[in-house]
Backbone as CSV, one residue per row, in Angstrom:
resi,resn,N_x,N_y,N_z,CA_x,CA_y,CA_z,C_x,C_y,C_z
1,MET,12.959,-24.096,-24.452,12.358,-22.829,-24.068,10.817,-22.975,-23.880
2,ARG,10.212,-23.611,-24.919,8.758,-23.842,-24.844,8.360,-24.558,-23.592
3,LYS,9.209,-25.544,-23.210,8.918,-26.341,-21.997,8.854,-25.420,-20.805
4,TYR,9.744,-24.439,-20.675,9.750,-23.565,-19.527,8.574,-22.594,-19.541
5,ILE,8.234,-22.146,-20.740,7.086,-21.249,-20.895,5.799,-21.974,-20.467
6,ARG,5.655,-23.182,-20.939,4.462,-24.021,-20.605,4.425,-24.272,-19.081
7,LEU,5.572,-24.577,-18.501,5.650,-24.793,-17.076,5.310,-23.517,-16.310
8,ALA,5.785,-22.385,-16.737,5.455,-21.100,-16.114,3.953,-20.799,-16.197
9,LEU,3.321,-21.103,-17.328,1.908,-20.912,-17.502,1.089,-21.791,-16.583
10,ILE,1.517,-23.002,-16.450,0.824,-23.981,-15.542,0.891,-23.499,-14.139
11,VAL,2.094,-23.015,-13.687,2.258,-22.514,-12.338,1.406,-21.255,-12.172
12,LEU,1.368,-20.384,-13.119,0.560,-19.141,-13.057,-0.923,-19.482,-12.927
13,VAL,-1.400,-20.384,-13.784,-2.832,-20.731,-13.775,-3.150,-21.384,-12.445
14,SER,-2.320,-22.299,-11.991,-2.578,-23.002,-10.726,-2.642,-22.004,-9.553
15,THR,-1.741,-21.024,-9.554,-1.730,-20.006,-8.540,-2.997,-19.167,-8.558
16,LEU,-3.496,-18.834,-9.745,-4.717,-18.068,-9.871,-5.897,-18.864,-9.312
17,PHE,-5.974,-20.177,-9.591,-7.107,-20.969,-9.071,-7.064,-21.057,-7.530
18,VAL,-5.796,-21.219,-6.983,-5.717,-21.254,-5.548,-6.100,-19.920,-4.953
19,PHE,-5.660,-18.825,-5.565,-5.983,-17.467,-5.043,-7.526,-17.292,-5.137
20,GLN,-8.168,-17.658,-6.214,-9.571,-17.508,-6.377,-10.328,-18.330,-5.330
21,ALA,-9.896,-19.565,-5.102,-10.590,-20.405,-4.109,-10.353,-19.806,-2.726
22,HIS,-9.212,-19.273,-2.418,-8.961,-18.677,-1.085,-9.828,-17.440,-0.953
23,ALA,-9.936,-16.625,-1.992,-10.749,-15.386,-1.888,-12.230,-15.780,-1.677
24,GLN,-12.707,-16.838,-2.412,-14.105,-17.283,-2.221,-14.311,-17.734,-0.818
25,LYS,-13.370,-18.547,-0.256,-13.495,-19.039,1.093,-13.505,-17.878,2.063
26,LYS,-12.606,-16.872,1.828,-12.536,-15.730,2.742,-13.856,-14.944,2.699
27,ASP,-14.470,-14.727,1.511,-15.700,-13.995,1.387,-16.812,-14.751,2.144
28,ASN,-16.905,-16.061,2.018,-17.904,-16.852,2.771,-17.733,-16.731,4.230
29,CYS,-16.460,-16.774,4.710,-16.196,-16.689,6.167,-16.543,-15.264,6.670
30,VAL,-16.273,-14.272,5.840,-16.525,-12.862,6.290,-18.039,-12.729,6.514
31,PHE,-18.899,-13.223,5.637,-20.322,-13.073,5.837,-20.707,-13.788,7.156
32,PHE,-20.293,-15.030,7.310,-20.709,-15.745,8.470,-20.130,-15.166,9.755
33,ASP,-18.774,-14.980,9.755,-18.114,-14.495,10.956,-18.505,-13.034,11.334
34,THR,-18.635,-12.212,10.345,-18.897,-10.798,10.582,-20.367,-10.494,10.772
35,VAL,-21.175,-10.913,9.795,-22.613,-10.532,9.784,-23.462,-11.493,10.613
36,VAL,-23.425,-12.765,10.280,-24.341,-13.698,10.928,-23.991,-13.852,12.444
37,ASN,-22.716,-14.080,12.763,-22.392,-14.324,14.166,-22.609,-13.104,15.023
38,SER,-22.494,-11.889,14.473,-22.658,-10.701,15.305,-24.100,-10.254,15.372
39,HIS,-24.986,-10.831,14.540,-26.399,-10.435,14.436,-27.274,-11.207,15.422
40,SER,-28.374,-10.574,15.818,-29.362,-11.277,16.678,-30.741,-11.001,16.175
41,GLN,-31.638,-11.962,16.313,-33.080,-11.725,16.122,-33.624,-11.380,17.501
42,ILE,-33.961,-10.134,17.666,-34.270,-9.619,19.044,-35.677,-9.857,19.526
43,PHE,-36.578,-10.199,18.643,-37.977,-10.498,18.990,-38.362,-11.835,18.385
44,PRO,-39.235,-12.621,19.035,-39.598,-13.917,18.484,-40.220,-13.867,17.028
45,PHE,-40.930,-12.748,16.748,-41.583,-12.661,15.429,-40.942,-11.619,14.517
46,SER,-39.689,-11.294,14.689,-39.025,-10.307,13.867,-38.115,-10.906,12.860
47,GLY,-38.429,-12.123,12.334,-37.567,-12.817,11.400,-37.400,-12.092,10.082
48,ILE,-38.497,-11.474,9.556,-38.352,-10.788,8.245,-37.413,-9.581,8.377
49,PRO,-37.681,-8.658,9.320,-36.743,-7.506,9.413,-35.359,-7.940,9.839
50,SER,-35.236,-9.024,10.597,-33.916,-9.536,10.994,-33.106,-9.949,9.716
51,ALA,-33.730,-10.682,8.830,-33.081,-11.084,7.578,-32.736,-9.861,6.678
52,ILE,-33.669,-8.902,6.660,-33.395,-7.713,5.887,-32.180,-6.942,6.463
53,GLU,-32.083,-6.928,7.801,-30.936,-6.280,8.438,-29.648,-7.002,8.074
54,MET,-29.648,-8.351,8.050,-28.459,-9.067,7.692,-28.062,-8.736,6.261
55,ALA,-29.035,-8.623,5.330,-28.697,-8.249,3.945,-28.095,-6.831,3.916
56,LEU,-28.703,-5.900,4.669,-28.138,-4.534,4.688,-26.743,-4.540,5.247
57,LYS,-26.497,-5.341,6.284,-25.148,-5.407,6.849,-24.163,-6.036,5.883
58,GLN,-24.608,-7.029,5.128,-23.743,-7.664,4.079,-23.369,-6.633,3.051
59,CYS,-24.335,-5.720,2.717,-24.044,-4.685,1.691,-23.282,-3.523,2.282
60,LYS,-23.029,-3.562,3.565,-22.320,-2.478,4.320,-23.137,-1.173,4.179
61,ALA,-24.482,-1.287,4.076,-25.348,-0.143,4.022,-25.625,0.377,5.441
62,VAL,-25.478,-0.435,6.442,-25.630,-0.117,7.830,-24.495,-0.760,8.641
63,ASP,-24.311,-0.352,9.868,-23.252,-0.971,10.642,-23.756,-2.232,11.365
64,LEU,-22.858,-2.941,11.977,-23.217,-4.215,12.592,-24.132,-4.123,13.781
65,ASN,-24.242,-2.936,14.365,-25.121,-2.726,15.522,-26.514,-2.222,15.125
66,PHE,-26.876,-2.271,13.863,-28.136,-1.786,13.346,-29.273,-2.752,13.637
67,TYR,-30.268,-2.291,14.359,-31.493,-3.107,14.643,-32.776,-2.284,14.513
68,LYS,-32.725,-1.189,13.783,-33.871,-0.337,13.712,-35.121,-1.012,13.143
69,LEU,-34.952,-1.859,12.122,-36.103,-2.506,11.471,-36.805,-3.449,12.477
70,GLN,-36.027,-4.234,13.201,-36.629,-5.097,14.237,-37.271,-4.298,15.347
71,ASN,-36.603,-3.238,15.772,-37.203,-2.450,16.856,-38.501,-1.805,16.437
72,ASP,-38.610,-1.380,15.169,-39.875,-0.840,14.654,-40.961,-1.906,14.537
73,TRP,-40.554,-3.103,14.104,-41.445,-4.247,13.847,-41.919,-4.895,15.115
74,GLN,-40.993,-5.117,16.011,-41.122,-5.842,17.277,-41.761,-7.206,17.062
75,ASN,-42.899,-7.524,17.637,-43.493,-8.847,17.482,-44.732,-8.836,16.578
76,LYS,-44.662,-8.028,15.513,-45.775,-7.938,14.551,-45.985,-9.375,13.950
77,THR,-47.220,-9.865,14.078,-47.504,-11.194,13.589,-48.295,-11.246,12.241
78,ASP,-48.662,-10.064,11.747,-49.428,-10.037,10.501,-48.571,-9.458,9.363
79,GLY,-47.253,-9.477,9.534,-46.379,-8.940,8.510,-45.992,-9.992,7.477
80,SER,-45.462,-9.501,6.380,-45.014,-10.419,5.282,-43.871,-9.728,4.500
81,PHE,-43.366,-10.438,3.495,-42.368,-9.867,2.640,-42.921,-8.619,1.921
82,SER,-44.262,-8.571,1.731,-44.820,-7.426,1.019,-44.606,-6.103,1.748
83,ASP,-44.349,-6.167,3.077,-44.054,-4.958,3.802,-42.759,-4.281,3.344
84,PHE,-41.915,-5.044,2.723,-40.629,-4.516,2.244,-40.513,-4.492,0.727
85,ASP,-41.523,-4.955,0.008,-41.454,-5.061,-1.498,-41.299,-3.708,-2.083
86,LYS,-40.293,-3.586,-2.933,-39.992,-2.359,-3.681,-39.667,-1.161,-2.763
87,LYS,-39.187,-1.495,-1.573,-38.788,-0.427,-0.593,-37.291,-0.236,-0.665
88,LYS,-36.870,1.015,-0.742,-35.486,1.324,-0.699,-35.094,1.696,0.713
89,LEU,-34.166,0.971,1.266,-33.704,1.204,2.653,-32.162,1.357,2.609
90,TYR,-31.726,2.546,2.976,-30.268,2.793,3.095,-29.558,2.471,1.795
91,GLY,-30.201,2.804,0.648,-29.590,2.562,-0.638,-29.763,1.201,-1.231
92,VAL,-30.491,0.335,-0.552,-30.705,-1.019,-1.008,-32.245,-1.208,-1.211
93,THR,-32.622,-1.624,-2.425,-34.026,-1.850,-2.765,-34.358,-3.323,-2.709
94,PHE,-35.420,-3.693,-2.043,-35.836,-5.102,-1.838,-36.988,-5.409,-2.729
95,TYR,-37.090,-6.699,-3.182,-38.140,-7.154,-4.110,-38.653,-8.494,-3.662
96,GLN,-39.986,-8.537,-3.486,-40.640,-9.822,-3.179,-40.793,-10.594,-4.510
97,LYS,-40.527,-11.887,-4.444,-40.664,-12.680,-5.674,-41.285,-14.047,-5.314
98,PHE,-41.996,-14.628,-6.263,-42.598,-15.958,-6.137,-43.712,-15.954,-5.140
99,LYS,-44.503,-14.891,-5.077,-45.689,-14.911,-4.255,-46.810,-15.619,-5.037
100,LEU,-46.739,-16.924,-4.985,-47.617,-17.775,-5.788,-48.208,-18.860,-4.900
101,PRO,-49.295,-19.494,-5.328,-49.771,-20.637,-4.541,-48.751,-21.723,-4.433
102,ARG,-48.637,-22.334,-3.297,-47.668,-23.399,-3.088,-48.380,-24.717,-3.426
103,ASP,-48.133,-25.168,-4.649,-48.824,-26.358,-5.131,-47.914,-26.994,-6.203
104,VAL,-48.446,-28.021,-6.859,-47.641,-28.768,-7.822,-47.271,-27.947,-9.065
105,ASN,-47.929,-26.812,-9.255,-47.656,-25.946,-10.384,-46.566,-24.856,-10.073
106,PHE,-46.103,-24.868,-8.852,-45.114,-23.858,-8.458,-43.842,-24.002,-9.285
107,PRO,-43.327,-22.919,-9.828,-42.143,-22.981,-10.724,-40.826,-23.144,-9.911
108,LEU,-40.628,-24.354,-9.352,-39.420,-24.607,-8.548,-38.140,-24.283,-9.278
109,ASP,-38.048,-24.775,-10.554,-36.807,-24.590,-11.318,-36.506,-23.088,-11.496
110,SER,-37.511,-22.278,-11.751,-37.319,-20.865,-11.901,-36.876,-20.200,-10.603
111,LEU,-37.497,-20.665,-9.481,-37.093,-20.166,-8.135,-35.587,-20.474,-7.905
112,PHE,-35.166,-21.728,-8.130,-33.808,-22.109,-7.882,-32.855,-21.393,-8.819
113,GLN,-33.215,-21.185,-10.090,-32.360,-20.452,-10.995,-32.237,-18.979,-10.513
114,THR,-33.283,-18.448,-9.985,-33.192,-17.041,-9.507,-32.249,-16.946,-8.336
115,ILE,-32.321,-17.910,-7.378,-31.403,-17.963,-6.288,-29.990,-18.110,-6.736
116,ASP,-29.779,-19.000,-7.688,-28.412,-19.220,-8.229,-27.844,-17.908,-8.817
117,LYS,-28.654,-17.255,-9.606,-28.275,-16.041,-10.266,-27.870,-14.990,-9.250
118,GLU,-28.647,-14.793,-8.191,-28.369,-13.795,-7.182,-27.051,-14.173,-6.460
119,LEU,-26.853,-15.406,-6.114,-25.659,-15.828,-5.420,-24.404,-15.588,-6.328
120,LYS,-24.532,-15.862,-7.615,-23.413,-15.607,-8.538,-23.131,-14.132,-8.605
121,LEU,-24.071,-13.273,-8.417,-23.861,-11.844,-8.446,-23.353,-11.312,-7.062
122,GLY,-23.161,-12.247,-6.128,-22.627,-11.854,-4.855,-23.665,-11.363,-3.822
123,ARG,-24.946,-11.617,-4.167,-26.005,-11.175,-3.264,-26.607,-12.396,-2.551
124,LYS,-27.025,-12.182,-1.345,-27.767,-13.189,-0.604,-29.242,-13.127,-0.991
125,VAL,-29.993,-14.138,-0.644,-31.455,-14.170,-0.916,-32.193,-14.501,0.375
126,ILE,-33.229,-13.756,0.650,-34.037,-13.957,1.857,-35.140,-14.895,1.462
127,ILE,-35.349,-15.921,2.317,-36.294,-17.010,1.950,-37.054,-17.470,3.205
128,ALA,-38.312,-17.809,2.980,-39.148,-18.383,4.040,-39.077,-19.896,3.851
129,LEU,-38.734,-20.625,4.937,-38.643,-22.106,4.858,-39.586,-22.750,5.839
130,GLN,-40.357,-23.671,5.339,-41.333,-24.349,6.204,-40.609,-25.450,7.022
131,LEU,-40.573,-25.159,8.328,-40.026,-26.175,9.254,-41.136,-26.645,10.144
132,GLU,-40.902,-27.552,11.023,-41.963,-28.105,11.865,-42.656,-27.058,12.751
133,ASN,-41.958,-25.952,13.077,-42.579,-24.969,13.946,-43.005,-23.673,13.228
134,GLY,-43.246,-23.738,11.943,-43.707,-22.580,11.187,-42.861,-22.259,9.985
135,TRP,-42.822,-21.019,9.663,-42.110,-20.535,8.467,-41.005,-19.538,8.893
136,PRO,-39.942,-19.957,9.483,-38.876,-18.970,9.831,-38.223,-18.464,8.577
137,ILE,-37.618,-17.287,8.746,-36.977,-16.590,7.604,-35.453,-16.794,7.682
138,PHE,-34.929,-17.183,6.533,-33.501,-17.457,6.404,-32.855,-16.566,5.347
139,VAL,-31.569,-16.530,5.420,-30.775,-15.907,4.329,-30.001,-16.981,3.614
140,VAL,-30.290,-17.144,2.292,-29.507,-18.116,1.504,-28.130,-17.574,1.280
141,HIS,-27.146,-18.313,1.718,-25.781,-17.841,1.726,-24.934,-18.344,0.565
142,LYS,-25.029,-19.623,0.186,-24.183,-20.157,-0.809,-24.782,-21.456,-1.393
143,ARG,-24.290,-21.794,-2.553,-24.644,-23.063,-3.247,-23.493,-24.031,-3.007
144,MET,-23.820,-25.242,-2.586,-22.890,-26.284,-2.379,-22.526,-26.982,-3.673
145,PRO,-21.406,-27.717,-3.740,-21.073,-28.438,-4.978,-22.152,-29.423,-5.392
146,ASN,-22.949,-29.974,-4.452,-23.983,-30.917,-4.802,-25.254,-30.201,-5.290
147,GLY,-25.253,-28.868,-5.361,-26.398,-28.100,-5.851,-27.314,-27.587,-4.740
148,GLU,-27.183,-28.103,-3.554,-27.992,-27.611,-2.422,-27.543,-26.224,-1.982
149,PHE,-28.426,-25.558,-1.283,-28.119,-24.235,-0.766,-27.957,-24.291,0.750
150,VAL,-27.034,-23.477,1.279,-26.880,-23.316,2.728,-27.498,-21.988,3.110
151,SER,-28.341,-22.051,4.166,-29.090,-20.875,4.565,-28.888,-20.691,6.088
152,TYR,-28.871,-19.432,6.496,-28.724,-19.060,7.875,-29.911,-18.275,8.407
153,SER,-30.219,-18.484,9.684,-31.190,-17.646,10.381,-30.749,-17.454,11.769
154,LYS,-31.425,-16.582,12.490,-31.090,-16.349,13.867,-32.316,-16.632,14.755
155,PHE,-32.081,-17.113,15.887,-33.126,-17.278,16.941,-32.490,-16.722,18.169
156,GLY,-32.792,-15.450,18.420,-32.087,-14.744,19.467,-30.635,-14.636,19.040
157,ASN,-29.689,-15.041,19.842,-28.251,-15.039,19.500,-27.814,-16.330,18.820
158,ASN,-28.688,-17.330,18.800,-28.331,-18.633,18.252,-28.494,-18.609,16.713
159,THR,-27.444,-19.216,16.081,-27.445,-19.319,14.617,-28.037,-20.639,14.173
160,LEU,-29.013,-20.555,13.266,-29.609,-21.767,12.681,-29.025,-21.959,11.324
161,ILE,-28.574,-23.132,11.012,-27.981,-23.413,9.709,-28.729,-24.562,9.017
162,VAL,-29.174,-24.322,7.818,-29.918,-25.327,7.037,-29.037,-25.630,5.819
163,ARG,-28.723,-26.862,5.579,-27.913,-27.280,4.451,-28.711,-27.987,3.423
164,ASN,-30.024,-28.062,3.541,-30.907,-28.708,2.592,-32.074,-27.812,2.207
165,THR,-31.764,-26.608,1.880,-32.784,-25.587,1.553,-33.649,-26.025,0.392
166,LYS,-33.084,-26.534,-0.679,-33.861,-26.959,-1.842,-34.836,-28.069,-1.450
167,GLU,-34.352,-29.028,-0.700,-35.178,-30.152,-0.274,-36.429,-29.623,0.520
168,ILE,-36.167,-28.676,1.450,-37.297,-28.118,2.219,-38.264,-27.410,1.339
169,VAL,-37.791,-26.622,0.357,-38.661,-25.904,-0.538,-39.487,-26.836,-1.426
170,LYS,-38.839,-27.933,-1.886,-39.575,-28.905,-2.668,-40.701,-29.550,-1.881
171,LYS,-40.467,-29.920,-0.614,-41.480,-30.513,0.252,-42.630,-29.574,0.481
172,SER,-42.352,-28.256,0.480,-43.356,-27.238,0.719,-44.120,-26.843,-0.550
173,ASN,-43.712,-27.412,-1.690,-44.277,-26.985,-2.987,-44.083,-25.520,-3.266
174,GLY,-42.891,-24.986,-2.841,-42.542,-23.596,-3.172,-42.437,-22.732,-1.945
175,THR,-42.053,-21.513,-2.238,-41.910,-20.501,-1.177,-41.639,-19.131,-1.835
176,GLU,-41.740,-18.104,-1.015,-41.413,-16.769,-1.435,-39.996,-16.429,-1.114
177,ILE,-39.418,-15.524,-1.858,-38.080,-15.042,-1.611,-38.090,-13.538,-1.784
178,MET,-37.009,-12.943,-1.216,-36.753,-11.504,-1.440,-35.338,-11.382,-1.975
179,THR,-35.279,-10.589,-3.025,-33.940,-10.258,-3.603,-33.732,-8.742,-3.319
180,TYR,-32.578,-8.283,-3.656,-32.291,-6.856,-3.458,-31.297,-6.382,-4.492
181,SER,-31.216,-5.078,-4.670,-30.212,-4.457,-5.479,-29.766,-3.173,-4.842
182,THR,-28.552,-2.760,-5.200,-27.967,-1.523,-4.643,-27.858,-0.467,-5.726
183,GLY,-27.904,0.768,-5.321,-27.624,1.884,-6.250,-28.660,2.193,-7.217
184,GLN,-29.928,1.799,-7.042,-30.948,2.150,-8.017,-31.923,3.172,-7.460
């Protein structure tokens, strides 16, 4: 009898792990397929509001056709994360974090722990990444088994995917991020 109970428990636990892995995969696909693929950055310099819109769409605070923030911003070149710091938009409040000098004293471990924490809570993180052509804005989507982060951005209708977010941030000696919360 014990043998059958143990076997039933093993099958039950295995089924739960498979279900959990499938649900996680489905959640990841939903963000990419629904939010990222349907979204566009409509102006060359509207990366910040574009990423904010993706976060709002992920939270289901706005519909998939929402582009008000980018339309208001257009090609503003003197904007920054501070334009949205502590702003509540459609029930979602955004917070600028790690606005610090980018140097050897930048708290990289703290930054990466903050991103990990937000991802574990089911929230995306908005991040500026230094690439060869400037500082485009990305949405950190998930943590890979090797510890790296996968981030998405848009350039018009084209999706940009970065799979070495941590490496880029380390080379830049840090960066700013935006987090958000709902219902406050």
